[in-house]
C-alpha positions in Angstrom: -148.7 105.0 -92.9 -148.1 108.3 -91.0 -149.0 111.6 -92.6 -148.4 115.1 -91.5 -149.1 118.6 -92.6 -146.5 121.3 -92.0 -145.6 124.9 -92.8 -142.1 126.4 -92.9 -140.1 129.6 -93.5 -136.9 129.1 -95.4 -134.1 131.7 -95.1 -130.4 131.9 -96.0 -128.9 132.5 -92.5 -129.3 131.1 -89.0 -129.4 134.7 -87.7 -132.4 135.6 -89.9 -134.2 132.4 -88.8 -133.6 133.3 -85.2 -134.9 136.9 -85.7 -138.1 135.6 -87.3 -138.5 133.0 -84.5 -138.3 135.8 -82.0 -141.0 137.7 -83.9 -143.2 134.6 -83.9 -142.7 134.2 -80.1 -143.9 137.9 -79.8 -147.1 137.1 -81.6 -146.2 137.7 -85.3 -148.3 135.9 -87.9 -146.5 132.8 -89.3 -148.2 133.0 -92.8 -147.4 136.8 -93.1 -143.7 136.2 -92.2 -143.5 133.3 -94.6 -145.0 135.4 -97.5 -142.5 138.2 -96.8 -139.3 136.3 -96.0 -139.4 132.6 -97.2 -137.2 131.6 -100.1 -139.3 128.6 -100.8 -142.2 128.7 -103.4 -144.5 127.6 -100.5 -144.0 131.1 -99.0 -146.7 132.4 -101.3 -149.1 130.0 -99.5 -147.9 131.2 -96.1 -145.3 128.4 -95.9 -147.9 125.7 -96.2 -146.4 122.4 -97.5 -149.7 120.5 -97.4 -149.9 116.9 -96.4 -147.0 114.4 -96.9 -145.6 111.2 -95.6 -142.2 110.3 -94.2 -139.3 110.3 -96.6 -140.8 113.0 -98.9 -138.6 115.8 -97.3 -134.9 115.8 -96.3 -134.1 113.9 -93.2 -133.6 116.9 -90.9 -137.0 118.2 -91.9 -138.7 114.8 -91.5 -137.2 114.4 -88.0 -138.9 117.6 -86.9 -142.3 116.9 -88.6 -142.6 113.3 -87.5 -140.9 113.3 -84.1 -141.2 116.8 -82.5 -144.3 118.3 -80.8 -147.0 119.6 -83.1 -148.2 123.3 -83.2 -144.7 124.4 -82.0 -142.3 126.3 -84.1 -139.0 124.4 -84.3 -135.7 125.7 -85.6 -133.6 127.0 -87.0 -133.1 123.6 -88.7 -130.2 123.5 -91.2 -130.6 121.7 -94.6 -128.9 122.0 -97.9 -131.5 124.6 -98.8 -130.8 126.9 -95.9 -132.4 127.4 -92.4 -136.0 126.5 -91.7 -138.5 127.4 -89.1 -140.9 124.5 -89.1 -144.4 124.1 -87.6 -146.2 120.8 -87.8 -149.9 121.4 -88.1 -151.0 117.8 -87.5 -149.7 114.3 -87.7 -151.6 111.0 -87.9 
């Protein structure tokens, strides 16, 4: 079965997610931004969600982690929790 490791930043608005994505594109540190801005408890760990398999996250999240290129920041991705910037670290 496939496994992946990902990190994310969760914010309330698409605008905030886009602003953070621009900062990342300019070289900002993902973990530092996650600690400062993410609404998810994982923010304390720099947004690190650890390793998980398909179906453990909401569908929109899974689609990014298991189908999109790794080591690229994707988003904003809207879920019932808010807007995510998602980076898949690895996938098997």
